C-alpha positions, 0 to 999 in steps of 0.5 A, a space after each residue: 262277483 261278490 267277495 265272501 265278506 260282501 256276499 255275507 254282508 248282503 245276506 245279513 241285510 236281507 235276512 238280519 231280522 231272522 237272526 238272534 240279537 247276538 248273531 246280529 251283533 257278532 256279524 255287525 262287528 265282523 262284517 261291518 266294523 271289520 274287527 278280528 275275532 280277538 277284538 270281538 271277543 273282548 267286546 262281547 266278553 267271550 273267548 276267541 273260540 267262542 266268537 269263532 263258533 258264534 260267527 261260523 253258526 251265524 254265517 251258516 244260518 245266513 247261507 241256509 236261509 239263502 239256500 232255502 229262500 233265494 232272495 239274493 239270487 232273485 234280486 240279482 236276476 231282477 237287477 240283470 233283467 232291468 239292466 237288459 231292458 234298459 240297455 235294449 231301450 237305450 236308457 242305460 246311461 252312467 247315471 241310471 246304472 249308478 242309481 240302479 246299482 244303489 237301488 239293488 244294493 241291499 
């Protein structure tokens, strides 16, 4: 199971093009660079509360997009089906599994 941060990071990689530049920036700083709200506020020149609100709306937007489009869910289903197929054919070895994981990591 993905952690909440990993979940939203994957959603950002799938739906990032649908976000505003400001939303992308705050998510990049929070999810990828692991900065706290105060540090992000300094970089963006806004208050900690402003960062909190922007981050909350950005994460909510990602969640709503996944709820409506389900691309991450479908990607996980495809990954599971490929794993089952490869396993049933004896093709799922450590190297193949790692390559498969890298392929499906968005």
